[in-house]
VMD Tcl script that builds the backbone (N, CA, C; Angstrom):
set m [mol new atoms 285]
animate dup $m
set s [atomselect $m all]
$s set {name element resname resid chain x y z} {
  {N N MET 1 A 12.324 18.619 18.975}
  {CA C MET 1 A 12.320 17.551 19.558}
  {C C MET 1 A 11.157 16.663 19.306}
  {N N ALA 2 A 11.323 15.650 19.057}
  {CA C ALA 2 A 10.396 14.695 18.845}
  {C C ALA 2 A 9.002 15.065 19.187}
  {N N ALA 3 A 7.947 14.622 18.485}
  {CA C ALA 3 A 6.624 14.569 18.873}
  {C C ALA 3 A 6.110 13.036 18.236}
  {N N TYR 4 A 5.044 12.550 18.890}
  {CA C TYR 4 A 4.368 11.545 18.916}
  {C C TYR 4 A 2.738 11.713 18.823}
  {N N ILE 5 A 2.251 11.305 17.674}
  {CA C ILE 5 A 0.765 11.153 17.284}
  {C C ILE 5 A 0.352 9.626 17.724}
  {N N VAL 6 A -0.469 9.612 19.169}
  {CA C VAL 6 A -1.053 8.490 19.292}
  {C C VAL 6 A -2.519 8.558 19.041}
  {N N PHE 7 A -2.837 7.066 18.503}
  {CA C PHE 7 A -4.358 6.832 17.948}
  {C C PHE 7 A -4.540 5.886 18.941}
  {N N THR 8 A -5.477 6.001 19.491}
  {CA C THR 8 A -6.595 4.910 20.302}
  {C C THR 8 A -7.780 4.499 19.856}
  {N N ARG 9 A -7.934 3.600 19.301}
  {CA C ARG 9 A -9.558 2.716 19.064}
  {C C ARG 9 A -10.525 2.587 20.351}
  {N N GLU 10 A -11.314 3.548 20.220}
  {CA C GLU 10 A -12.129 3.145 21.299}
  {C C GLU 10 A -13.260 2.197 20.807}
  {N N ARG 11 A -13.854 2.339 19.398}
  {CA C ARG 11 A -14.736 1.165 18.662}
  {C C ARG 11 A -15.015 1.228 17.797}
  {N N LEU 12 A -15.068 0.089 16.723}
  {CA C LEU 12 A -15.123 -0.268 15.875}
  {C C LEU 12 A -16.597 -0.467 15.119}
  {N N ARG 13 A -17.149 0.600 14.409}
  {CA C ARG 13 A -18.358 0.814 14.049}
  {C C ARG 13 A -18.673 0.047 12.433}
  {N N ASP 14 A -17.861 0.342 11.596}
  {CA C ASP 14 A -18.272 -0.114 10.274}
  {C C ASP 14 A -16.758 -0.733 9.481}
  {N N PRO 15 A -16.847 -1.587 9.846}
  {CA C PRO 15 A -15.618 -2.644 9.060}
  {C C PRO 15 A -15.028 -2.312 7.681}
  {N N VAL 16 A -16.246 -1.781 7.172}
  {CA C VAL 16 A -15.726 -1.772 5.419}
  {C C VAL 16 A -15.044 -0.339 5.412}
  {N N GLU 17 A -16.112 0.543 5.973}
  {CA C GLU 17 A -15.141 1.830 6.225}
  {C C GLU 17 A -13.801 2.154 6.854}
  {N N PHE 18 A -13.620 1.128 7.748}
  {CA C PHE 18 A -12.269 1.003 8.394}
  {C C PHE 18 A -11.121 0.590 7.495}
  {N N GLY 19 A -11.940 -0.434 6.901}
  {CA C GLY 19 A -10.462 -1.093 6.152}
  {C C GLY 19 A -10.295 -0.455 4.965}
  {N N ALA 20 A -11.252 0.650 4.384}
  {CA C ALA 20 A -10.969 1.666 3.421}
  {C C ALA 20 A -9.762 2.641 4.066}
  {N N TYR 21 A -10.185 2.599 5.328}
  {CA C TYR 21 A -9.315 3.660 6.016}
  {C C TYR 21 A -7.611 3.362 6.046}
  {N N GLY 22 A -7.487 2.023 6.560}
  {CA C GLY 22 A -6.510 0.876 6.226}
  {C C GLY 22 A -5.391 0.982 5.568}
  {N N GLU 23 A -6.484 0.909 4.116}
  {CA C GLU 23 A -5.923 0.684 2.669}
  {C C GLU 23 A -5.258 1.969 2.520}
  {N N LYS 24 A -5.756 3.112 2.790}
  {CA C LYS 24 A -5.240 4.153 1.943}
  {C C LYS 24 A -4.168 5.124 3.462}
  {N N ALA 25 A -3.938 4.707 4.874}
  {CA C ALA 25 A -3.521 5.435 5.859}
  {C C ALA 25 A -1.966 5.196 5.870}
  {N N GLY 26 A -1.587 4.272 5.440}
  {CA C GLY 26 A 0.108 3.846 5.358}
  {C C GLY 26 A 0.761 4.409 4.483}
  {N N GLY 27 A -0.212 4.507 3.022}
  {CA C GLY 27 A 0.824 5.299 2.131}
  {C C GLY 27 A 1.234 6.565 2.501}
  {N N THR 28 A -0.033 7.183 3.202}
  {CA C THR 28 A 0.106 8.665 3.268}
  {C C THR 28 A 1.600 9.206 4.559}
  {N N LEU 29 A 2.302 8.508 4.968}
  {CA C LEU 29 A 3.444 8.607 5.288}
  {C C LEU 29 A 4.364 8.942 4.684}
  {N N ALA 30 A 4.373 8.570 3.253}
  {CA C ALA 30 A 5.646 8.703 2.012}
  {C C ALA 30 A 5.595 10.435 2.066}
  {N N GLY 31 A 6.980 10.492 2.202}
  {CA C GLY 31 A 7.250 11.670 2.040}
  {C C GLY 31 A 7.408 12.808 3.055}
  {N N HIS 32 A 7.147 11.912 4.290}
  {CA C HIS 32 A 7.279 12.275 5.354}
  {C C HIS 32 A 8.354 11.553 6.247}
  {N N ILE 33 A 8.930 12.590 7.443}
  {CA C ILE 33 A 9.924 11.715 8.051}
  {C C ILE 33 A 9.326 11.230 9.251}
  {N N ALA 34 A 8.950 10.082 9.393}
  {CA C ALA 34 A 7.943 9.253 10.625}
  {C C ALA 34 A 8.259 7.923 10.692}
  {N N LYS 35 A 8.326 7.581 12.050}
  {CA C LYS 35 A 8.661 6.164 12.586}
  {C C LYS 35 A 7.558 5.678 13.314}
  {N N PRO 36 A 6.672 4.407 12.378}
  {CA C PRO 36 A 5.482 4.001 13.644}
  {C C PRO 36 A 6.671 2.954 14.353}
  {N N LEU 37 A 5.985 3.223 15.900}
  {CA C LEU 37 A 6.514 2.652 16.744}
  {C C LEU 37 A 5.764 1.569 17.082}
  {N N ALA 38 A 4.279 1.395 17.273}
  {CA C ALA 38 A 3.566 0.817 17.902}
  {C C ALA 38 A 2.424 0.444 16.490}
  {N N PHE 39 A 1.752 -0.699 16.481}
  {CA C PHE 39 A 0.339 -0.669 15.642}
  {C C PHE 39 A -0.360 -2.090 16.085}
  {N N TYR 40 A -1.277 -1.529 16.654}
  {CA C TYR 40 A -2.245 -2.665 17.227}
  {C C TYR 40 A -1.645 -4.072 17.624}
  {N N GLY 41 A -0.242 -3.604 18.344}
  {CA C GLY 41 A 0.101 -4.973 19.122}
  {C C GLY 41 A -0.754 -5.223 20.305}
  {N N ALA 42 A -0.085 -6.372 20.975}
  {CA C ALA 42 A -1.071 -6.799 22.666}
  {C C ALA 42 A -1.178 -5.550 23.306}
  {N N HIS 43 A -2.116 -5.248 23.837}
  {CA C HIS 43 A -2.141 -4.007 24.957}
  {C C HIS 43 A -2.933 -4.339 26.210}
  {N N GLU 44 A -2.621 -3.618 27.160}
  {CA C GLU 44 A -3.532 -3.414 28.478}
  {C C GLU 44 A -4.111 -2.159 29.047}
  {N N THR 45 A -5.131 -2.108 29.081}
  {CA C THR 45 A -5.624 -0.635 29.534}
  {C C THR 45 A -5.412 -1.343 30.954}
  {N N LEU 46 A -4.654 -0.039 31.562}
  {CA C LEU 46 A -4.119 0.407 33.076}
  {C C LEU 46 A -5.458 1.001 34.007}
  {N N GLU 47 A -5.782 2.097 33.276}
  {CA C GLU 47 A -6.630 3.121 33.562}
  {C C GLU 47 A -7.672 3.558 32.546}
  {N N GLY 48 A -8.852 4.159 33.357}
  {CA C GLY 48 A -9.692 4.565 32.219}
  {C C GLY 48 A -10.549 3.512 31.173}
  {N N ALA 49 A -11.465 4.333 30.588}
  {CA C ALA 49 A -12.201 2.664 29.454}
  {C C ALA 49 A -11.144 2.037 28.666}
  {N N PRO 50 A -11.473 0.763 28.656}
  {CA C PRO 50 A -10.727 0.122 27.983}
  {C C PRO 50 A -10.737 0.340 26.592}
  {N N ILE 51 A -9.476 -0.084 25.378}
  {CA C ILE 51 A -9.578 0.397 24.165}
  {C C ILE 51 A -9.376 -0.374 23.567}
  {N N GLU 52 A -9.577 -0.734 21.945}
  {CA C GLU 52 A -9.582 -1.905 21.041}
  {C C GLU 52 A -8.321 -1.959 20.721}
  {N N GLY 53 A -7.382 -1.003 20.346}
  {CA C GLY 53 A -6.048 -1.234 20.002}
  {C C GLY 53 A -5.523 0.272 19.862}
  {N N ALA 54 A -4.351 0.383 19.503}
  {CA C ALA 54 A -3.326 1.681 19.541}
  {C C ALA 54 A -2.324 1.868 18.770}
  {N N VAL 55 A -1.954 3.063 17.835}
  {CA C VAL 55 A -0.895 3.023 17.060}
  {C C VAL 55 A -0.319 4.432 17.553}
  {N N ILE 56 A 1.158 4.400 17.330}
  {CA C ILE 56 A 1.838 5.577 17.975}
  {C C ILE 56 A 2.810 5.610 16.626}
  {N N VAL 57 A 2.884 6.871 16.055}
  {CA C VAL 57 A 3.784 7.277 15.225}
  {C C VAL 57 A 4.821 8.333 15.923}
  {N N GLU 58 A 6.339 8.448 15.652}
  {CA C GLU 58 A 7.130 9.457 16.133}
  {C C GLU 58 A 7.424 9.999 14.974}
  {N N PHE 59 A 7.293 11.279 15.168}
  {CA C PHE 59 A 8.024 12.636 13.738}
  {C C PHE 59 A 9.090 13.281 14.657}
  {N N PRO 60 A 9.814 13.938 13.982}
  {CA C PRO 60 A 10.723 14.715 14.494}
  {C C PRO 60 A 10.413 15.999 14.953}
  {N N ASP 61 A 9.010 16.493 14.990}
  {CA C ASP 61 A 8.792 17.496 15.818}
  {C C ASP 61 A 6.975 17.752 15.441}
  {N N THR 62 A 6.542 18.604 16.363}
  {CA C THR 62 A 4.859 18.923 16.684}
  {C C THR 62 A 4.642 19.656 14.874}
  {N N ALA 63 A 5.446 20.126 14.244}
  {CA C ALA 63 A 5.005 20.940 12.887}
  {C C ALA 63 A 5.170 19.774 12.311}
  {N N ALA 64 A 6.187 18.754 12.096}
  {CA C ALA 64 A 6.188 17.636 10.913}
  {C C ALA 64 A 5.290 16.751 11.244}
  {N N ALA 65 A 4.680 16.290 12.722}
  {CA C ALA 65 A 3.181 15.415 12.697}
  {C C ALA 65 A 2.134 16.402 12.212}
  {N N LYS 66 A 2.195 17.331 12.482}
  {CA C LYS 66 A 1.021 18.503 11.798}
  {C C LYS 66 A 0.605 18.346 10.722}
  {N N ALA 67 A 1.742 18.615 10.162}
  {CA C ALA 67 A 1.999 18.092 8.560}
  {C C ALA 67 A 1.513 17.212 7.681}
  {N N TRP 68 A 1.716 16.192 8.505}
  {CA C TRP 68 A 1.405 14.788 7.831}
  {C C TRP 68 A 0.025 14.699 8.293}
  {N N TYR 69 A -0.680 15.285 9.263}
  {CA C TYR 69 A -1.877 14.717 9.764}
  {C C TYR 69 A -2.716 15.744 8.881}
  {N N GLY 70 A -2.262 17.196 8.600}
  {CA C GLY 70 A -3.113 17.824 8.036}
  {C C GLY 70 A -2.728 17.530 6.417}
  {N N SER 71 A -1.745 16.601 6.090}
  {CA C SER 71 A -2.006 16.625 4.477}
  {C C SER 71 A -3.225 16.277 3.609}
  {N N PRO 72 A -3.199 16.638 2.402}
  {CA C PRO 72 A -4.330 15.979 1.910}
  {C C PRO 72 A -4.863 14.607 1.583}
  {N N ALA 73 A -3.257 13.850 1.517}
  {CA C ALA 73 A -3.631 12.643 1.178}
  {C C ALA 73 A -3.571 11.716 2.735}
  {N N TYR 74 A -3.584 12.326 3.603}
  {CA C TYR 74 A -4.108 11.886 5.203}
  {C C TYR 74 A -5.761 12.522 5.092}
  {N N GLN 75 A -6.182 13.429 4.895}
  {CA C GLN 75 A -7.243 13.632 5.383}
  {C C GLN 75 A -8.342 13.225 4.289}
  {N N ASP 76 A -7.673 12.689 3.077}
  {CA C ASP 76 A -8.737 12.042 2.182}
  {C C ASP 76 A -8.464 10.117 2.769}
  {N N ALA 77 A -7.963 10.134 3.491}
  {CA C ALA 77 A -8.113 8.662 4.372}
  {C C ALA 77 A -8.583 8.886 5.333}
  {N N VAL 78 A -8.460 9.739 6.062}
  {CA C VAL 78 A -9.006 9.912 7.814}
  {C C VAL 78 A -10.381 10.121 7.552}
  {N N LYS 79 A -11.121 10.246 6.545}
  {CA C LYS 79 A -12.685 10.417 6.700}
  {C C LYS 79 A -13.125 9.056 6.728}
  {N N HIS 80 A -12.587 8.132 6.322}
  {CA C HIS 80 A -12.956 6.696 6.100}
  {C C HIS 80 A -13.006 6.347 7.835}
  {N N ARG 81 A -12.028 6.684 8.687}
  {CA C ARG 81 A -11.631 6.243 10.138}
  {C C ARG 81 A -12.756 6.751 10.570}
  {N N PHE 82 A -13.182 8.362 10.434}
  {CA C PHE 82 A -14.186 9.300 10.989}
  {C C PHE 82 A -15.786 7.868 11.006}
  {N N ALA 83 A -15.738 7.569 9.591}
  {CA C ALA 83 A -16.860 6.730 9.641}
  {C C ALA 83 A -16.883 5.396 10.040}
  {N N GLY 84 A -15.858 4.917 10.234}
  {CA C GLY 84 A -15.182 3.347 10.406}
  {C C GLY 84 A -15.391 3.202 12.064}
  {N N ALA 85 A -15.284 4.135 12.499}
  {CA C ALA 85 A -14.663 3.852 14.107}
  {C C ALA 85 A -14.397 5.181 14.978}
  {N N ASP 86 A -14.600 4.854 16.507}
  {CA C ASP 86 A -14.258 6.009 17.279}
  {C C ASP 86 A -13.037 5.853 17.838}
  {N N TYR 87 A -12.116 6.996 17.816}
  {CA C TYR 87 A -10.837 7.435 18.236}
  {C C TYR 87 A -10.933 8.395 19.288}
  {N N ARG 88 A -9.500 8.714 19.768}
  {CA C ARG 88 A -9.295 9.482 20.334}
  {C C ARG 88 A -7.539 9.501 20.124}
  {N N VAL 89 A -7.233 10.869 19.551}
  {CA C VAL 89 A -5.756 11.015 19.256}
  {C C VAL 89 A -5.412 12.354 19.499}
  {N N PHE 90 A -4.348 11.761 19.553}
  {CA C PHE 90 A -3.400 13.558 20.334}
  {C C PHE 90 A -1.804 13.489 19.761}
  {N N ILE 91 A -1.236 14.601 19.970}
  {CA C ILE 91 A 0.077 14.665 19.683}
  {C C ILE 91 A 0.571 14.945 21.151}
  {N N THR 92 A 1.873 14.483 21.306}
  {CA C THR 92 A 2.606 14.804 22.225}
  {C C THR 92 A 4.391 14.960 22.014}
  {N N GLU 93 A 4.613 15.813 23.050}
  {CA C GLU 93 A 6.507 16.071 22.655}
  {C C GLU 93 A 6.967 14.875 23.682}
  {N N GLY 94 A 8.118 14.562 23.225}
  {CA C GLY 94 A 8.734 13.758 24.002}
  {C C GLY 94 A 9.933 14.838 24.622}
  {N N LEU 95 A 10.698 13.686 24.990}
  {CA C LEU 95 A 11.818 14.552 26.047}
  {C C LEU 95 A 13.021 15.249 25.194}
}
mol reanalyze $m
mol bondsrecalc $m
mol representation Tube
mol addrep $m
């Protein structure tokens, strides 16, 4: 069953650190079966606190999503996201 990692950026704090994340993050998908579905496109908050942007990536299943998220390459990139912005990130299964 497909799984989706959803990233919602709540607040940018350090553009330089966030830029370092952006430079590294995309390349971390190499070698993983993943399909970006949304990438900081136009959005509208219908409920809850507003967000600054969202990314949705599809994986074949939850195990594949966790394997990418936990990979050494992504963990090297994500430290820059932690330093540069506040996010909410979750995995959800598809139908």
